[in-house]
C-alpha positions in Angstrom: -0.1 -0.1 0.0 1.5 3.5 -1.2 0.9 6.3 1.4 0.2 9.5 0.2 2.4 12.3 1.3 0.4 14.8 3.7 0.0 18.2 2.0 0.5 21.3 4.3 -2.7 23.2 4.4 -3.0 26.9 4.8 -6.1 29.6 4.9 -6.7 32.4 2.5 -7.1 35.7 4.7 -9.6 36.8 2.3 -12.2 34.1 1.6 -11.1 31.9 4.6 -10.8 28.8 2.4 -8.5 26.1 3.3 -6.4 24.8 0.5 -2.9 23.1 0.0 0.1 25.4 0.6 1.0 25.2 -3.1 -2.3 26.4 -4.4 -1.9 29.8 -2.5 0.4 32.7 -2.9 2.2 33.6 0.3 2.9 37.3 1.1 5.5 37.9 3.5 6.6 40.9 6.0 10.3 40.8 6.0 12.5 41.5 9.2 13.2 44.8 7.5 9.4 45.6 7.3 8.9 45.4 3.5 5.9 43.5 2.3 6.8 41.1 -0.5 5.3 38.4 -2.6 7.1 35.2 -1.6 7.0 32.7 -4.6 9.2 30.0 -3.0 7.1 30.0 0.4 10.6 30.1 2.3 11.4 33.8 2.8 12.0 34.6 6.6 9.3 36.8 8.0 5.7 36.8 9.0 3.5 35.4 6.3 0.0 35.4 5.1 -1.7 33.4 2.3 -4.0 34.5 -0.6 -5.9 32.5 -3.2 -4.7 33.0 -6.7 -8.0 34.8 -7.2 -8.4 38.3 -8.2 -11.3 38.7 -6.0 -9.5 37.5 -2.8 -6.6 39.9 -3.5 -9.3 42.9 -4.0 -10.8 42.1 -0.7 -7.5 41.6 1.1 -6.3 45.0 -0.1 -9.6 46.9 0.4 -10.4 45.7 3.9 -6.6 45.8 5.2 -6.7 42.1 5.9 -2.9 41.9 4.6 -2.1 44.5 7.1 -3.8 42.8 9.9 -2.4 39.4 9.1 1.0 40.6 8.8 0.6 43.3 11.6 1.9 46.1 9.4 1.2 49.5 7.8 1.5 49.0 4.1 3.7 51.6 2.5 2.6 53.1 -0.9 5.5 51.1 -2.5 4.2 47.8 -1.0 0.6 48.5 -1.9 1.6 49.3 -5.6 3.8 46.1 -5.7 0.8 44.0 -4.5 -1.6 45.7 -6.8 0.7 45.0 -9.8 0.9 41.4 -8.9 -2.9 41.2 -8.5 -3.4 42.8 -11.9 -1.3 40.0 -13.5 -3.7 37.3 -12.2 -6.0 35.6 -14.8 -9.5 35.4 -13.3 -10.8 32.9 -15.8 -7.7 30.5 -15.2 -8.5 30.9 -11.3 -12.1 29.8 -11.8 -11.3 26.7 -14.2 -8.6 25.8 -11.5 -11.0 25.8 -8.5 -13.7 23.8 -10.4 -11.0 21.2 -11.4 -10.0 21.0 -7.9 -13.5 20.6 -6.6 -14.3 17.8 -9.3 -11.0 15.9 -8.6 
């Protein structure tokens, strides 16, 4: 019998949906206080996770959920960096991937 390796689970700070760590985008507050996207998931600092959905990013930025989760005030440069990343997200692809995950 082959054992499946356990996948770490994380919760999106916007929609509160639990997903595997690899399905989410990690945002980190570095020890220097900068807020950055962490594509590797291994940067040091306080982290928070968001779905790859444009909607979740809009909610997180609008309702200050990133600031609350990271216990930081976003600088204008940090906010612009996050908004640029959000603009690159493909909403259609996100919806299709979510449906694929649900149906297995």
